[in-house]
C-alpha positions as CSV (number, residue, x, y, z in Angstrom):
1,M,-21.8,22.9,63.6
2,T,-20.3,19.6,62.7
3,Q,-17.5,19.8,60.3
4,T,-16.8,17.0,57.8
5,A,-13.3,16.1,56.8
6,A,-12.3,17.3,53.4
7,Q,-12.4,14.5,50.8
8,P,-9.1,13.8,49.3
9,A,-8.7,15.0,45.7
10,Q,-9.2,12.2,43.2
11,P,-6.3,11.8,40.9
12,Q,-7.1,12.8,37.3
13,K,-7.1,10.1,34.7
14,Q,-4.0,10.4,32.6
15,V,-4.8,10.4,28.9
16,A,-2.2,8.7,26.7
17,D,-0.8,11.1,24.1
18,K,1.1,9.3,21.3
19,R,2.2,12.6,19.9
20,I,4.8,13.3,22.6
21,L,7.1,10.4,21.9
22,R,6.6,10.8,18.2
23,A,7.9,14.3,18.5
24,F,10.8,13.3,20.7
25,V,11.9,10.7,18.2
26,A,11.4,13.1,15.3
27,R,13.7,15.7,16.9
28,R,16.4,13.0,17.1
29,Y,16.2,11.8,13.5
30,L,14.5,14.2,11.1
31,A,15.9,17.3,9.4
32,G,15.7,18.9,6.0
33,S,12.7,18.6,3.6
34,G,10.4,15.6,3.4
35,I,6.8,14.5,3.1
36,E,4.2,13.1,5.5
37,I,1.7,10.6,4.1
38,G,-1.8,10.5,5.5
39,A,-1.4,12.9,8.3
40,L,-5.2,13.4,8.8
41,G,-5.8,14.9,12.2
42,T,-2.4,14.1,13.8
43,P,0.4,15.5,11.7
44,L,3.8,14.8,13.2
45,D,5.2,17.7,15.4
46,L,8.4,18.3,13.4
47,P,11.6,19.9,14.8
48,P,12.4,23.5,13.7
49,H,15.1,22.2,11.2
50,A,12.6,19.9,9.3
51,R,9.8,20.9,7.0
52,A,7.2,18.6,5.4
53,T,4.9,18.6,2.4
54,Y,1.7,16.7,3.0
55,V,0.6,13.9,0.7
56,D,-2.8,12.1,0.7
57,R,-4.8,10.0,-1.7
58,M,-7.7,12.5,-1.8
59,G,-8.4,16.2,-1.1
60,L,-9.6,17.6,2.1
61,D,-13.3,17.6,1.3
62,D,-13.1,13.9,0.2
63,L,-11.2,13.0,3.4
64,Y,-14.0,14.4,5.5
65,R,-16.5,12.3,3.5
66,E,-14.3,9.2,3.8
67,F,-13.9,9.7,7.6
68,P,-17.2,11.1,8.9
69,E,-16.1,10.2,12.5
70,M,-13.5,13.0,12.1
71,A,-16.1,15.7,11.2
72,Q,-15.3,17.7,14.4
73,R,-11.5,17.5,14.0
74,K,-9.1,19.7,12.0
75,L,-7.6,17.5,9.3
76,Q,-4.3,18.4,7.6
77,A,-4.9,19.7,4.1
78,P,-2.8,17.7,1.5
79,D,-0.4,19.7,-0.6
80,I,0.0,16.8,-3.1
81,I,-2.7,14.3,-4.1
82,D,-0.9,11.0,-4.7
83,N,-1.0,7.3,-3.8
84,G,1.3,7.0,-0.8
85,E,2.3,3.4,-1.9
86,T,3.6,4.5,-5.3
87,L,4.4,8.2,-4.8
88,E,4.5,8.7,-8.6
89,K,4.6,12.5,-8.2
90,I,7.7,12.5,-6.0
91,P,11.1,12.3,-7.8
92,D,13.5,9.6,-6.8
93,G,16.3,10.7,-4.5
94,S,14.6,14.0,-3.6
95,L,13.6,13.7,0.1
96,D,15.4,13.8,3.4
97,F,12.6,11.9,5.1
98,I,9.3,10.3,4.7
99,V,6.8,10.1,7.6
100,A,3.9,7.6,7.4
101,N,2.1,7.0,10.6
102,H,-0.6,4.3,10.7
103,F,-0.2,3.9,7.0
104,L,1.8,0.7,6.3
105,E,-0.9,-1.6,7.6
106,H,-3.1,-0.1,4.8
107,C,-0.6,-1.1,2.1
108,E,-1.5,-4.2,0.1
109,N,2.1,-4.7,-1.1
110,L,4.1,-3.7,2.0
111,L,7.5,-4.8,0.6
112,G,6.9,-2.9,-2.7
113,T,5.9,0.2,-0.7
114,L,9.1,0.0,1.4
115,R,11.2,-0.2,-1.8
116,I,9.5,2.8,-3.3
117,H,9.9,4.9,-0.2
118,T,13.6,4.0,0.0
119,D,14.0,5.1,-3.7
120,K,12.6,8.5,-2.9
121,L,15.2,9.2,-0.2
122,R,18.6,10.9,-0.6
123,K,21.6,9.3,1.0
124,G,21.2,9.8,4.7
125,G,17.4,10.0,4.4
126,R,15.1,8.5,7.0
127,L,11.8,6.6,7.0
128,F,9.7,7.4,10.1
129,Y,6.9,5.0,10.6
130,A,4.3,4.2,13.3
131,I,2.0,1.2,13.0
132,P,-0.8,0.1,15.4
133,N,0.2,-2.7,17.8
134,R,-2.4,-5.4,17.0
135,D,-2.8,-6.4,20.7
136,F,-4.2,-3.0,21.7
137,T,-6.5,-2.1,18.8
138,F,-9.5,-3.5,17.0
139,D,-7.1,-5.9,15.2
140,R,-6.6,-7.9,18.4
141,N,-8.6,-10.9,17.2
142,R,-6.7,-11.1,13.9
143,P,-3.6,-13.3,13.3
144,T,-0.3,-11.5,12.8
145,T,0.7,-11.4,9.1
146,P,3.4,-13.9,8.4
147,F,6.4,-12.6,6.3
148,E,5.8,-15.3,3.8
149,H,2.4,-13.7,3.0
150,L,4.1,-10.4,2.3
151,V,6.5,-12.1,-0.1
152,Q,3.6,-13.7,-1.9
153,D,1.9,-10.3,-2.2
154,D,5.1,-8.8,-3.7
155,R,5.8,-11.6,-6.1
156,D,2.3,-12.6,-7.3
157,G,0.5,-9.2,-6.8
158,P,-1.8,-8.3,-3.9
159,E,-4.9,-9.0,-6.0
160,Q,-4.6,-12.7,-5.2
161,A,-5.3,-12.1,-1.5
162,R,-7.6,-9.1,-1.6
163,A,-10.9,-10.9,-1.2
164,A,-9.5,-12.9,1.7
165,H,-8.3,-9.7,3.4
166,Y,-11.7,-8.1,3.2
167,M,-13.4,-11.2,4.5
168,E,-11.0,-11.4,7.5
169,W,-11.7,-7.7,8.2
170,V,-15.5,-8.0,8.3
171,T,-15.5,-11.3,10.3
172,L,-12.7,-10.5,12.9
173,V,-13.0,-6.7,13.1
174,N,-16.6,-6.0,12.2
175,S,-17.9,-9.3,13.7
176,K,-20.1,-10.1,10.7
177,Q,-20.8,-13.7,9.9
178,G,-22.3,-15.8,7.0
179,E,-24.1,-14.1,4.2
180,E,-23.9,-10.7,5.9
181,A,-20.1,-11.0,6.1
182,R,-19.9,-11.9,2.4
183,L,-22.0,-9.0,1.3
184,R,-20.2,-6.6,3.5
185,A,-16.8,-7.7,2.3
186,E,-17.9,-7.4,-1.4
187,K,-19.2,-3.9,-0.8
188,L,-16.0,-2.7,0.9
189,Q,-13.9,-4.2,-1.9
190,Q,-16.0,-2.6,-4.6
191,E,-15.6,0.8,-2.8
192,N,-11.8,0.2,-2.5
193,Y,-12.3,1.0,1.2
194,S,-8.9,1.4,3.0
195,I,-8.8,-1.4,5.6
196,H,-5.9,-2.7,7.6
197,F,-4.8,-5.3,5.1
198,H,-2.1,-6.6,7.6
199,A,-1.7,-6.7,11.3
200,W,1.3,-7.2,13.7
201,D,2.1,-7.3,17.3
202,A,5.5,-6.0,18.5
203,P,7.5,-9.2,18.1
204,A,6.0,-9.9,14.7
205,W,6.7,-6.3,13.4
206,F,10.3,-6.5,14.7
207,R,10.8,-9.7,12.8
208,T,9.1,-8.3,9.7
209,L,11.3,-5.3,9.6
210,A,14.4,-7.4,9.9
211,L,13.3,-9.7,7.1
212,A,12.1,-6.9,4.9
213,T,15.4,-5.0,5.0
214,E,17.2,-8.2,4.0
215,Y,14.6,-9.1,1.3
216,N,14.7,-5.6,-0.2
217,K,18.5,-5.3,0.3
218,F,17.7,-2.0,2.1
219,P,20.8,0.2,1.8
220,G,20.9,1.1,5.5
221,F,19.6,-0.1,8.8
222,V,16.8,0.1,11.4
223,A,17.9,2.9,13.7
224,H,15.0,3.0,16.2
225,F,12.3,0.6,17.4
226,E,10.1,1.6,20.3
227,L,6.6,0.9,21.8
228,N,4.4,4.0,22.1
229,F,1.2,3.2,23.9
230,H,-1.0,1.3,21.3
231,E,1.5,1.8,18.5
232,I,5.1,0.9,17.5
233,L,7.5,3.5,16.3
234,C,10.5,2.7,14.0
235,V,13.0,4.7,12.0
236,L,15.1,3.4,9.1
237,V,18.2,5.2,7.9
238,R,19.4,5.1,4.3
239,T,23.2,5.1,4.3
240,Q,24.0,4.6,0.6
């Protein structure tokens, strides 16, 4: 009987898991009591000495309706229903940390949101953020958001740019054109659908953070900035 040589085992494809580095960075920086905004199906793996209350803009049933693509996933049930940009239900100076992963790109007034998040922290508190790296997501065809645009959103109100944001989304992300694009953009805006209002690659986000801390007179510093597969992690520490 003729024997055939055994075929070499094929290496298994490695699946990128963004949660691993997130958890490692969390162990380094997070402790005490805080909140996580918009955890959905990937709440941050917190260290034993940190505990979080979960905040989202709608309840669990509404989240499943909003994100039908997550129907088979277990989503984190919110403890508090609140707007993560304004956090009106969270007292100022009450938190040791805020976690908001893949949230800032959904904020119409980013600079205002950063100020509000800072106000909610105690001295020594931390802001833990992850944003998508434009170059490795469906935002890849969009221009990076210039800092000057964020300043205009903050000073004049985000309403002045809202229609243009939705049109950019449907043309450069949804690949719609002409009348179809206009109707689609109007529908999403009427529904207040949460799109990525802004997009950054790594250099643009690094510059944005530096300018935002100066613009807002952030009472602290950027302690961590790191690429994590298709996203960018950063941690800001309040020192005053």
